[in-house]
C-alpha positions as a Markdown table, in Angstrom:
| # | Residue | x | y | z |
|---|---|---|---|---|
| 1 | Met | 127.3 | 88.5 | 84.6 |
| 2 | Asp | 128.5 | 91.9 | 85.8 |
| 3 | His | 131.0 | 91.8 | 88.6 |
| 4 | Ser | 129.3 | 92.4 | 91.9 |
| 5 | Lys | 131.0 | 92.2 | 95.3 |
| 6 | Thr | 129.4 | 92.4 | 98.7 |
| 7 | Val | 131.1 | 92.1 | 102.1 |
| 8 | Leu | 129.3 | 91.1 | 105.3 |
| 9 | Arg | 131.5 | 92.6 | 108.0 |
| 10 | Asp | 131.9 | 90.9 | 111.4 |
| 11 | Ala | 129.3 | 88.3 | 111.1 |
| 12 | Arg | 128.9 | 85.5 | 113.7 |
| 13 | Leu | 128.9 | 82.2 | 111.8 |
| 14 | Pro | 127.0 | 79.1 | 112.9 |
| 15 | Asp | 130.2 | 77.6 | 114.3 |
| 16 | Gly | 130.7 | 80.6 | 116.6 |
| 17 | Arg | 133.5 | 82.3 | 114.6 |
| 18 | Val | 133.3 | 86.0 | 113.8 |
| 19 | Ala | 134.5 | 86.8 | 110.3 |
| 20 | Asp | 133.9 | 88.8 | 107.2 |
| 21 | Val | 132.0 | 87.0 | 104.4 |
| 22 | Thr | 132.8 | 88.1 | 100.8 |
| 23 | Ile | 130.3 | 87.5 | 98.1 |
| 24 | Val | 131.0 | 87.8 | 94.4 |
| 25 | Asn | 128.3 | 87.5 | 91.7 |
| 26 | Gly | 125.9 | 85.8 | 94.1 |
| 27 | Phe | 128.3 | 83.2 | 95.5 |
| 28 | Ile | 130.6 | 83.2 | 98.6 |
| 29 | Ser | 134.2 | 83.7 | 97.5 |
| 30 | His | 136.0 | 84.2 | 100.8 |
| 31 | Ile | 135.4 | 83.8 | 104.6 |
| 32 | Gly | 137.9 | 85.8 | 106.8 |
| 33 | Ser | 139.4 | 89.2 | 106.8 |
| 34 | Ser | 138.4 | 91.3 | 103.8 |
| 35 | Asp | 139.3 | 94.5 | 102.0 |
| 36 | Arg | 136.2 | 96.6 | 101.9 |
| 37 | Ala | 137.8 | 99.2 | 99.6 |
| 38 | Asp | 136.8 | 97.4 | 96.3 |
| 39 | Ser | 133.4 | 96.2 | 97.5 |
| 40 | Asp | 130.2 | 97.4 | 95.9 |
| 41 | Glu | 128.4 | 97.1 | 99.3 |
| 42 | Thr | 129.4 | 96.5 | 102.9 |
| 43 | Leu | 126.9 | 95.4 | 105.4 |
| 44 | Phe | 127.9 | 95.7 | 109.1 |
| 45 | Cys | 126.7 | 92.6 | 111.1 |
| 46 | His | 127.9 | 93.6 | 114.5 |
| 47 | His | 128.7 | 90.0 | 115.6 |
| 48 | Gln | 125.1 | 89.0 | 115.0 |
| 49 | Leu | 124.2 | 85.5 | 113.7 |
| 50 | Leu | 124.5 | 84.8 | 109.9 |
| 51 | Val | 122.9 | 81.6 | 108.6 |
| 52 | Pro | 121.9 | 80.2 | 105.3 |
| 53 | Ala | 118.4 | 81.2 | 104.3 |
| 54 | Ser | 115.7 | 78.5 | 104.6 |
| 55 | Ile | 113.8 | 76.4 | 102.1 |
| 56 | Asp | 110.1 | 76.0 | 102.6 |
| 57 | Met | 109.1 | 72.9 | 100.6 |
| 58 | His | 105.4 | 73.1 | 101.2 |
| 59 | Val | 103.6 | 76.4 | 100.3 |
| 60 | His | 100.4 | 77.4 | 98.5 |
| 61 | Met | 101.1 | 80.7 | 96.7 |
| 62 | Arg | 97.6 | 81.0 | 95.4 |
| 63 | Asp | 97.5 | 83.9 | 92.8 |
| 64 | Gly | 95.5 | 83.8 | 89.6 |
| 65 | Val | 91.8 | 83.5 | 90.4 |
| 66 | Gln | 92.8 | 83.1 | 94.1 |
| 67 | Ala | 94.8 | 86.4 | 94.2 |
| 68 | Ala | 92.6 | 87.7 | 96.9 |
| 69 | Lys | 94.1 | 85.1 | 99.2 |
| 70 | Glu | 97.7 | 85.6 | 98.2 |
| 71 | Thr | 99.9 | 86.4 | 95.2 |
| 72 | Trp | 103.4 | 85.3 | 94.3 |
| 73 | Glu | 104.6 | 88.8 | 95.2 |
| 74 | Ser | 102.9 | 89.1 | 98.6 |
| 75 | Gly | 103.6 | 85.5 | 99.5 |
| 76 | Thr | 107.3 | 85.5 | 98.6 |
| 77 | Gln | 107.8 | 88.9 | 100.3 |
| 78 | Ser | 106.3 | 87.2 | 103.4 |
| 79 | Ala | 108.8 | 84.4 | 102.9 |
| 80 | Leu | 111.7 | 86.8 | 102.8 |
| 81 | Ala | 110.7 | 88.6 | 105.9 |
| 82 | Gly | 110.7 | 85.2 | 107.6 |
| 83 | Gly | 114.1 | 84.1 | 106.4 |
| 84 | Val | 113.0 | 81.9 | 103.5 |
| 85 | Cys | 114.7 | 82.3 | 100.1 |
| 86 | Leu | 113.3 | 79.3 | 98.2 |
| 87 | Val | 109.6 | 78.2 | 98.2 |
| 88 | Val | 108.2 | 75.0 | 96.7 |
| 89 | Asp | 104.7 | 75.6 | 95.4 |
| 90 | Gln | 102.1 | 72.9 | 95.6 |
| 91 | Pro | 100.0 | 71.9 | 92.5 |
| 92 | Asn | 96.4 | 72.1 | 93.9 |
| 93 | Thr | 95.9 | 75.5 | 92.3 |
| 94 | Val | 92.9 | 76.6 | 90.3 |
| 95 | Pro | 93.2 | 75.1 | 87.8 |
| 96 | Pro | 95.4 | 72.2 | 89.2 |
| 97 | Leu | 98.9 | 71.8 | 87.7 |
| 98 | Val | 98.3 | 68.5 | 86.0 |
| 99 | Thr | 99.2 | 69.4 | 82.4 |
| 100 | Lys | 102.3 | 70.9 | 80.8 |
| 101 | Asp | 100.6 | 74.1 | 79.6 |
| 102 | Val | 99.0 | 74.9 | 83.0 |
| 103 | Phe | 102.3 | 74.1 | 84.7 |
| 104 | Leu | 104.4 | 76.4 | 82.4 |
| 105 | Asp | 101.8 | 79.2 | 82.8 |
| 106 | Arg | 102.4 | 79.0 | 86.6 |
| 107 | Val | 106.1 | 79.1 | 86.1 |
| 108 | Glu | 105.9 | 82.3 | 84.1 |
| 109 | Val | 103.7 | 84.0 | 86.7 |
| 110 | Ala | 106.3 | 83.0 | 89.3 |
| 111 | Arg | 109.3 | 84.2 | 87.2 |
| 112 | Thr | 107.7 | 87.6 | 86.9 |
| 113 | Ser | 106.4 | 88.1 | 90.4 |
| 114 | Ser | 108.4 | 86.0 | 92.9 |
| 115 | Tyr | 110.9 | 87.7 | 95.2 |
| 116 | Thr | 112.5 | 84.3 | 96.1 |
| 117 | His | 113.9 | 81.4 | 94.2 |
| 118 | Phe | 111.1 | 78.9 | 93.5 |
| 119 | Met | 110.1 | 75.4 | 92.6 |
| 120 | Ile | 106.7 | 74.2 | 91.4 |
| 121 | Asn | 105.5 | 70.7 | 91.8 |
| 122 | Gly | 103.5 | 68.8 | 89.3 |
| 123 | Gly | 100.1 | 67.4 | 90.2 |
| 124 | Ile | 98.7 | 63.9 | 90.0 |
| 125 | Thr | 95.0 | 63.2 | 90.2 |
| 126 | Asn | 92.6 | 60.5 | 89.2 |
| 127 | Glu | 92.4 | 62.1 | 85.7 |
| 128 | Thr | 96.1 | 62.5 | 85.2 |
| 129 | Thr | 97.3 | 60.4 | 82.2 |
| 130 | Ser | 100.7 | 58.8 | 81.6 |
| 131 | Ala | 101.3 | 61.4 | 78.8 |
| 132 | Asp | 100.6 | 64.2 | 81.3 |
| 133 | Ile | 103.2 | 62.8 | 83.7 |
| 134 | Ser | 105.8 | 62.5 | 80.9 |
| 135 | Asp | 105.1 | 66.0 | 79.7 |
| 136 | Leu | 105.5 | 67.4 | 83.3 |
| 137 | Leu | 108.8 | 65.6 | 83.7 |
| 138 | Asn | 110.0 | 67.0 | 80.4 |
| 139 | Ser | 108.8 | 70.5 | 81.4 |
| 140 | Gly | 111.2 | 70.5 | 84.4 |
| 141 | Val | 109.2 | 69.1 | 87.3 |
| 142 | Leu | 111.5 | 67.9 | 90.2 |
| 143 | Ala | 108.7 | 66.7 | 92.5 |
| 144 | Phe | 105.1 | 65.6 | 92.2 |
| 145 | Gly | 102.5 | 66.4 | 94.8 |
| 146 | Glu | 101.3 | 66.9 | 97.3 |
| 147 | Ile | 99.2 | 64.1 | 96.0 |
| 148 | Phe | 96.0 | 63.9 | 98.0 |
| 149 | Tyr | 95.5 | 60.5 | 99.4 |
| 150 | Gly | 92.6 | 62.0 | 101.4 |
| 151 | Pro | 90.6 | 65.1 | 100.5 |
| 152 | Ser | 91.5 | 68.7 | 101.4 |
| 153 | Ser | 90.7 | 72.2 | 100.3 |
| 154 | Tyr | 91.2 | 72.3 | 96.5 |
| 155 | Gly | 92.5 | 68.7 | 96.6 |
| 156 | Glu | 90.3 | 65.8 | 95.5 |
| 157 | Pro | 91.5 | 62.4 | 96.8 |
| 158 | Ile | 93.3 | 60.0 | 94.5 |
| 159 | Ser | 92.2 | 56.4 | 94.3 |
| 160 | Arg | 94.5 | 53.6 | 95.3 |
| 161 | Asp | 94.7 | 52.3 | 91.7 |
| 162 | Ala | 95.5 | 55.8 | 90.2 |
| 163 | Leu | 98.2 | 56.3 | 92.8 |
| 164 | Ser | 99.6 | 52.8 | 92.1 |
| 165 | Ser | 99.7 | 53.6 | 88.4 |
| 166 | Ala | 101.5 | 56.9 | 88.9 |
| 167 | Leu | 104.1 | 55.3 | 91.3 |
| 168 | Cys | 104.7 | 52.6 | 88.7 |
| 169 | Gln | 105.3 | 55.1 | 86.0 |
| 170 | Leu | 107.7 | 57.1 | 88.2 |
| 171 | Arg | 109.5 | 54.2 | 89.7 |
| 172 | Asp | 112.8 | 54.9 | 87.8 |
| 173 | Ser | 112.6 | 58.7 | 87.8 |
| 174 | Pro | 114.9 | 60.5 | 90.3 |
| 175 | Val | 112.0 | 62.7 | 91.6 |
| 176 | Leu | 110.4 | 63.3 | 94.9 |
| 177 | Ile | 106.8 | 62.1 | 95.4 |
| 178 | Thr | 105.0 | 63.9 | 98.1 |
| 179 | Val | 101.7 | 62.7 | 99.6 |
| 180 | His | 99.0 | 64.1 | 101.8 |
| 181 | Ala | 98.1 | 61.1 | 103.8 |
| 182 | Glu | 94.7 | 61.2 | 105.6 |
| 183 | Thr | 91.6 | 59.1 | 106.0 |
| 184 | Val | 88.4 | 61.1 | 106.5 |
| 185 | Ser | 85.4 | 59.7 | 108.3 |
| 186 | His | 81.8 | 60.8 | 107.7 |
| 187 | Gly | 80.1 | 63.1 | 110.2 |
| 188 | Asp | 79.2 | 66.7 | 111.1 |
| 189 | Asp | 82.4 | 68.8 | 110.9 |
| 190 | Val | 81.4 | 71.6 | 113.3 |
| 191 | Ser | 84.3 | 72.3 | 115.6 |
| 192 | Leu | 88.0 | 71.8 | 116.1 |
| 193 | Lys | 87.2 | 68.7 | 118.2 |
| 194 | Thr | 85.1 | 67.1 | 115.6 |
| 195 | His | 87.5 | 68.1 | 112.8 |
| 196 | Asp | 90.2 | 66.3 | 114.8 |
| 197 | Glu | 88.0 | 63.2 | 115.3 |
| 198 | Leu | 86.9 | 63.0 | 111.7 |
| 199 | Arg | 90.4 | 63.3 | 110.4 |
| 200 | Ser | 91.8 | 61.2 | 113.3 |
| 201 | Ile | 95.3 | 60.2 | 114.1 |
| 202 | Ala | 94.3 | 56.6 | 113.5 |
| 203 | Gly | 93.1 | 57.5 | 110.0 |
| 204 | Glu | 96.2 | 59.5 | 109.3 |
| 205 | Cys | 98.4 | 56.5 | 110.3 |
| 206 | Thr | 96.3 | 54.1 | 108.2 |
| 207 | Ala | 96.9 | 56.3 | 105.2 |
| 208 | Ile | 100.6 | 56.5 | 105.9 |
| 209 | Phe | 100.7 | 52.7 | 106.1 |
| 210 | Asp | 98.8 | 52.4 | 102.8 |
| 211 | Val | 101.0 | 54.8 | 101.0 |
| 212 | Thr | 104.3 | 53.5 | 102.2 |
| 213 | Thr | 103.2 | 50.0 | 101.4 |
| 214 | Leu | 102.4 | 51.0 | 97.8 |
| 215 | Ala | 105.7 | 52.8 | 97.6 |
| 216 | Arg | 107.6 | 49.7 | 98.8 |
| 217 | Ala | 105.8 | 47.7 | 96.1 |
| 218 | Phe | 106.1 | 50.1 | 93.1 |
| 219 | Leu | 109.1 | 52.4 | 93.6 |
| 220 | Ser | 112.7 | 51.8 | 92.9 |
| 221 | Ser | 115.6 | 53.1 | 95.0 |
| 222 | Ser | 116.0 | 56.1 | 92.8 |
| 223 | Thr | 112.6 | 57.5 | 93.6 |
| 224 | Lys | 111.8 | 59.0 | 97.0 |
| 225 | Leu | 108.5 | 59.3 | 98.9 |
| 226 | His | 107.8 | 62.2 | 101.2 |
| 227 | Ile | 104.8 | 62.3 | 103.6 |
| 228 | Cys | 103.5 | 65.8 | 104.0 |
| 229 | His | 102.5 | 67.5 | 107.3 |
| 230 | Val | 102.6 | 64.6 | 109.7 |
| 231 | Ser | 100.6 | 65.8 | 112.7 |
| 232 | Asn | 101.2 | 63.1 | 115.3 |
| 233 | Ala | 104.0 | 61.2 | 117.0 |
| 234 | Gln | 102.8 | 57.7 | 115.9 |
| 235 | Gly | 103.1 | 58.8 | 112.2 |
| 236 | Ile | 106.7 | 59.9 | 112.7 |
| 237 | Glu | 107.4 | 56.7 | 114.5 |
| 238 | Met | 106.1 | 54.7 | 111.6 |
| 239 | Ile | 108.1 | 56.6 | 109.0 |
| 240 | Ala | 111.4 | 56.9 | 110.9 |
| 241 | Pro | 112.7 | 53.4 | 110.2 |
| 242 | Leu | 111.8 | 53.5 | 106.5 |
| 243 | Pro | 114.9 | 54.3 | 104.4 |
| 244 | Phe | 112.9 | 55.4 | 101.3 |
| 245 | Val | 110.5 | 57.7 | 103.1 |
| 246 | Ser | 110.9 | 61.1 | 104.6 |
| 247 | Ser | 108.6 | 63.1 | 107.0 |
| 248 | Glu | 107.5 | 66.7 | 107.2 |
| 249 | Val | 106.0 | 68.5 | 110.2 |
| 250 | Met | 104.5 | 72.0 | 110.3 |
| 251 | Pro | 105.0 | 74.6 | 113.0 |
| 252 | His | 101.2 | 74.7 | 113.7 |
| 253 | His | 101.3 | 71.1 | 114.9 |
| 254 | Leu | 104.4 | 71.8 | 117.0 |
| 255 | Phe | 103.2 | 75.0 | 118.6 |
| 256 | Leu | 99.4 | 74.9 | 118.6 |
| 257 | Ser | 96.8 | 72.5 | 119.9 |
| 258 | Arg | 93.0 | 72.5 | 119.7 |
| 259 | Asp | 93.0 | 72.8 | 123.5 |
| 260 | Met | 94.7 | 76.1 | 123.6 |
| 261 | Leu | 92.7 | 78.0 | 121.0 |
| 262 | Pro | 89.2 | 79.4 | 120.5 |
| 263 | Asp | 86.9 | 76.9 | 118.8 |
| 264 | Lys | 86.8 | 78.8 | 115.4 |
| 265 | Ala | 87.4 | 77.9 | 111.8 |
| 266 | Trp | 90.4 | 80.3 | 111.8 |
| 267 | Tyr | 92.3 | 77.4 | 113.2 |
| 268 | Lys | 90.8 | 74.7 | 110.9 |
| 269 | Met | 93.5 | 72.9 | 108.9 |
| 270 | Asn | 94.3 | 69.5 | 107.4 |
| 271 | Pro | 95.5 | 67.4 | 109.1 |
| 272 | Pro | 93.8 | 69.0 | 112.1 |
| 273 | Leu | 95.3 | 70.5 | 115.3 |
| 274 | Arg | 95.5 | 67.7 | 117.8 |
| 275 | Thr | 95.3 | 67.7 | 121.6 |
| 276 | Glu | 97.8 | 69.4 | 123.8 |
| 277 | Gln | 99.1 | 66.0 | 124.9 |
| 278 | Glu | 99.6 | 65.0 | 121.3 |
| 279 | Arg | 101.4 | 68.2 | 120.5 |
| 280 | Lys | 103.9 | 67.6 | 123.3 |
| 281 | Arg | 104.4 | 64.0 | 122.1 |
| 282 | Leu | 105.2 | 65.2 | 118.7 |
| 283 | Trp | 108.0 | 67.4 | 120.1 |
| 284 | Glu | 109.5 | 64.2 | 121.7 |
| 285 | Trp | 110.0 | 62.9 | 118.1 |
| 286 | Trp | 111.9 | 66.1 | 117.0 |
| 287 | Pro | 115.2 | 64.2 | 116.3 |
| 288 | His | 113.4 | 61.9 | 113.8 |
| 289 | Ile | 111.6 | 64.6 | 111.8 |
| 290 | Asp | 113.3 | 65.2 | 108.4 |
| 291 | Val | 111.8 | 68.6 | 107.4 |
| 292 | Ile | 110.0 | 71.5 | 108.9 |
| 293 | Ala | 107.8 | 73.3 | 106.3 |
| 294 | Ser | 105.0 | 75.8 | 106.7 |
| 295 | Asp | 102.1 | 74.5 | 104.6 |
| 296 | His | 101.4 | 78.2 | 104.1 |
| 297 | Ala | 97.8 | 78.2 | 103.0 |
| 298 | Pro | 96.2 | 81.6 | 103.3 |
| 299 | His | 92.4 | 82.3 | 102.8 |
| 300 | Thr | 90.5 | 85.5 | 103.0 |
| 301 | Thr | 89.0 | 86.8 | 106.2 |
| 302 | Ala | 85.5 | 86.4 | 104.8 |
| 303 | Glu | 86.2 | 82.7 | 104.0 |
| 304 | Lys | 87.6 | 81.9 | 107.5 |
| 305 | Glu | 84.6 | 83.6 | 109.1 |
| 306 | Glu | 82.1 | 81.2 | 107.4 |
| 307 | Glu | 80.4 | 78.5 | 109.4 |
| 308 | Phe | 82.9 | 75.9 | 110.5 |
| 309 | Phe | 81.8 | 73.1 | 108.1 |
| 310 | Ile | 81.9 | 75.6 | 105.2 |
| 311 | Ala | 85.2 | 77.4 | 105.9 |
| 312 | Pro | 88.2 | 76.2 | 104.0 |
| 313 | Ser | 91.1 | 74.6 | 105.8 |
| 314 | Gly | 94.5 | 76.2 | 106.0 |
| 315 | Val | 96.4 | 79.0 | 107.8 |
| 316 | Pro | 99.3 | 81.3 | 106.9 |
| 317 | Gly | 102.7 | 80.4 | 108.2 |
| 318 | Ile | 105.6 | 81.1 | 105.9 |
| 319 | Glu | 106.8 | 84.2 | 107.6 |
| 320 | Thr | 106.7 | 82.8 | 111.1 |
| 321 | Met | 108.1 | 79.3 | 110.6 |
| 322 | Val | 111.8 | 80.0 | 111.1 |
| 323 | Pro | 111.4 | 82.8 | 113.6 |
| 324 | Leu | 109.3 | 80.6 | 115.9 |
| 325 | Leu | 112.1 | 78.0 | 115.8 |
| 326 | Met | 114.9 | 80.5 | 116.1 |
| 327 | Ala | 113.3 | 81.5 | 119.5 |
| 328 | Glu | 113.5 | 77.8 | 120.5 |
| 329 | Val | 117.2 | 77.8 | 119.5 |
| 330 | Lys | 117.7 | 80.8 | 121.7 |
| 331 | Arg | 116.0 | 79.0 | 124.6 |
| 332 | Gly | 118.2 | 75.9 | 124.1 |
| 333 | Arg | 115.2 | 73.6 | 123.3 |
| 334 | Ile | 116.7 | 72.8 | 119.9 |
| 335 | Ser | 120.1 | 73.3 | 118.3 |
| 336 | Leu | 120.9 | 75.6 | 115.5 |
| 337 | Ser | 122.4 | 72.8 | 113.5 |
| 338 | Asp | 119.2 | 70.8 | 113.8 |
| 339 | Leu | 117.1 | 73.8 | 112.6 |
| 340 | Met | 119.5 | 74.3 | 109.6 |
| 341 | Tyr | 119.3 | 70.6 | 108.8 |
| 342 | Lys | 115.5 | 70.5 | 108.8 |
| 343 | Thr | 114.9 | 73.8 | 106.9 |
| 344 | Val | 118.0 | 74.0 | 104.6 |
| 345 | Ser | 120.1 | 71.0 | 104.0 |
| 346 | Arg | 117.6 | 68.1 | 104.3 |
| 347 | Pro | 115.0 | 69.8 | 102.1 |
| 348 | Ala | 117.6 | 70.5 | 99.4 |
| 349 | Glu | 118.8 | 66.9 | 99.6 |
| 350 | Leu | 115.3 | 65.6 | 99.1 |
| 351 | Leu | 114.6 | 68.0 | 96.3 |
| 352 | Gly | 117.9 | 67.2 | 94.6 |
| 353 | Ile | 119.2 | 70.8 | 94.5 |
| 354 | Ser | 122.2 | 72.6 | 96.0 |
| 355 | Pro | 121.5 | 74.3 | 99.3 |
| 356 | Pro | 122.8 | 77.7 | 100.4 |
| 357 | Cys | 125.7 | 77.3 | 102.8 |
| 358 | Ile | 128.2 | 79.5 | 104.5 |
| 359 | Ala | 131.1 | 78.1 | 102.7 |
| 360 | Val | 133.2 | 79.2 | 99.7 |
| 361 | Gly | 131.5 | 78.4 | 96.4 |
| 362 | Phe | 128.0 | 78.2 | 97.7 |
| 363 | Arg | 125.0 | 80.3 | 96.8 |
| 364 | Ala | 124.8 | 83.4 | 99.0 |
| 365 | Asp | 121.1 | 83.2 | 100.2 |
| 366 | Leu | 121.7 | 84.4 | 103.7 |
| 367 | Cys | 120.0 | 85.8 | 106.8 |
| 368 | Leu | 121.2 | 87.9 | 109.7 |
| 369 | Tyr | 119.4 | 87.3 | 112.9 |
| 370 | Pro | 119.5 | 89.4 | 116.1 |
| 371 | Asp | 119.8 | 87.8 | 119.6 |
| 372 | Ala | 116.6 | 89.4 | 121.0 |
| 373 | Ile | 113.3 | 87.6 | 121.1 |
| 374 | Thr | 110.2 | 89.5 | 120.0 |
| 375 | Cys | 106.5 | 88.7 | 119.8 |
| 376 | Ile | 104.6 | 87.9 | 116.6 |
| 377 | Asp | 102.2 | 90.7 | 115.7 |
| 378 | Ala | 100.1 | 90.1 | 112.6 |
| 379 | Asn | 100.2 | 93.9 | 111.9 |
| 380 | Asn | 103.9 | 93.5 | 111.0 |
| 381 | Leu | 103.5 | 90.5 | 108.7 |
| 382 | His | 103.3 | 90.7 | 104.9 |
| 383 | Ser | 100.9 | 87.9 | 103.8 |
| 384 | Lys | 97.6 | 89.0 | 102.3 |
| 385 | Ala | 96.0 | 86.9 | 105.0 |
| 386 | Gly | 96.4 | 89.7 | 107.5 |
| 387 | Trp | 96.4 | 87.5 | 110.6 |
| 388 | Ser | 98.5 | 84.7 | 112.2 |
| 389 | Pro | 97.5 | 81.7 | 114.3 |
| 390 | Phe | 100.8 | 82.4 | 116.2 |
| 391 | Glu | 99.8 | 85.9 | 117.4 |
| 392 | Gly | 101.7 | 86.9 | 120.5 |
| 393 | Met | 104.1 | 84.0 | 120.4 |
| 394 | Asp | 107.9 | 84.4 | 120.8 |
| 395 | Ala | 110.0 | 84.7 | 117.6 |
| 396 | Ile | 113.2 | 86.0 | 116.2 |
| 397 | Phe | 112.9 | 87.7 | 112.8 |
| 398 | Pro | 115.8 | 88.4 | 110.5 |
| 399 | Leu | 117.3 | 91.8 | 110.3 |
| 400 | Phe | 118.1 | 91.5 | 106.6 |
| 401 | Val | 118.0 | 88.7 | 104.0 |
| 402 | Leu | 120.2 | 88.3 | 100.9 |
| 403 | Val | 119.1 | 86.6 | 97.7 |
| 404 | Ser | 121.9 | 85.7 | 95.3 |
| 405 | Gly | 124.3 | 87.9 | 97.4 |
| 406 | Gln | 122.2 | 91.1 | 97.3 |
| 407 | Val | 119.9 | 92.5 | 100.0 |
| 408 | Ala | 116.3 | 91.4 | 99.2 |
| 409 | Tyr | 114.7 | 92.4 | 102.5 |
| 410 | Asp | 115.8 | 95.0 | 105.0 |
| 411 | Ala | 113.7 | 94.8 | 108.2 |
| 412 | Gly | 114.9 | 98.2 | 109.4 |
| 413 | Ser | 113.2 | 100.0 | 106.5 |
| 414 | Asp | 110.7 | 97.1 | 105.9 |
| 415 | Arg | 111.6 | 97.3 | 102.2 |
| 416 | Phe | 111.9 | 94.5 | 99.6 |
| 417 | Tyr | 114.3 | 94.5 | 96.7 |
| 418 | Lys | 113.8 | 92.2 | 93.7 |
| 419 | Gln | 117.0 | 90.3 | 93.0 |
| 420 | Asp | 118.0 | 87.6 | 90.5 |
| 421 | Ile | 116.0 | 84.5 | 91.3 |
| 422 | Glu | 116.2 | 80.9 | 90.0 |
| 423 | Trp | 113.6 | 78.5 | 89.0 |
| 424 | Phe | 114.8 | 75.2 | 90.3 |
| 425 | Ser | 113.9 | 72.5 | 87.8 |
| 426 | Arg | 115.2 | 69.6 | 85.8 |
| 427 | Leu | 116.0 | 72.1 | 83.1 |
| 428 | Ser | 118.1 | 74.5 | 85.3 |
| 429 | Glu | 121.8 | 74.5 | 85.0 |
| 430 | Ser | 122.3 | 73.7 | 88.7 |
């Protein structure tokens, strides 16, 4: 690799110190006073906050036949503008990522188009064979799922027997298994209220119980189970004491409720938005949540304007996830260390990869944040979705974002720069 040196001048570090950060060939080489004379680039931070870039371990980048909704280019640019430098793409694509060839085709599209580092999960459905799972493991898959133990847009539910068989085959593999846990009742899905009732908290918790019971029976200590997008406090309470299970919560369940929004399919998602009372209860369990992820799931305007029961579930959120939470840090509601744990170090630990970190020898995926809170304006966001369920809410967006030690996004000019990215896989050198 060609020698490349960048100096971040007078950055305020998470521990409160103000220092220069020197980056050589994509990794932090020194923290402290630096000589700018021999640097290729110097960025002046003016005592503003420098933190590791976040990992979003639950996104749907669409592309292919779904390119009208989002592409790897637009989706990862949106990620960068929100302080995310690694995205984990889910396998319920069209076609689903359940075979080696389809999976590797997806990897190639991401290699060509992504502006961030990426991972891509393997899919498991009722039709997935043992040979498919073995091929996916050999192709570099680090995680499987989200596996749909309950139906969702572009995700057919897996049977208990098929899930048990997959868990049994993966019992000794050091992979993460992620599950969408819902139970769906029959009825007319015509409003946010009925959507909540048909995909109830009780049903979600029943599914969590079923899946964790199967995991206890079939998984060994080397394999980990991760429950996606838990929407309620009882679910977190169930998962918290289980040493082999981790939990994930989305900003839309922390910041939005069905009581505060117009009754429109724009806000339809799975699991559904809950009541305002339940939203507040979920915040009370903040210390027990392992991961915050976005479940970025954009659809076209035309699709979201369909009748409620026809419109697909899902909302955009990758660009607003960290900025919403940075505003809560500024207010003192949560700590910066908690935010970094739930969006950087804990996701990396679960995925079995090295996180970015402001320490010598670590990958320099970094973000500089201002102190001032602004409001979310969808006109300034970069997803193809063109709207946000968090419109008008307080947020703090990064001023610039570095990928592998080089500026990948500059908010001042609103420009993106493609840098060296990594596919995180079982085949990668890291």
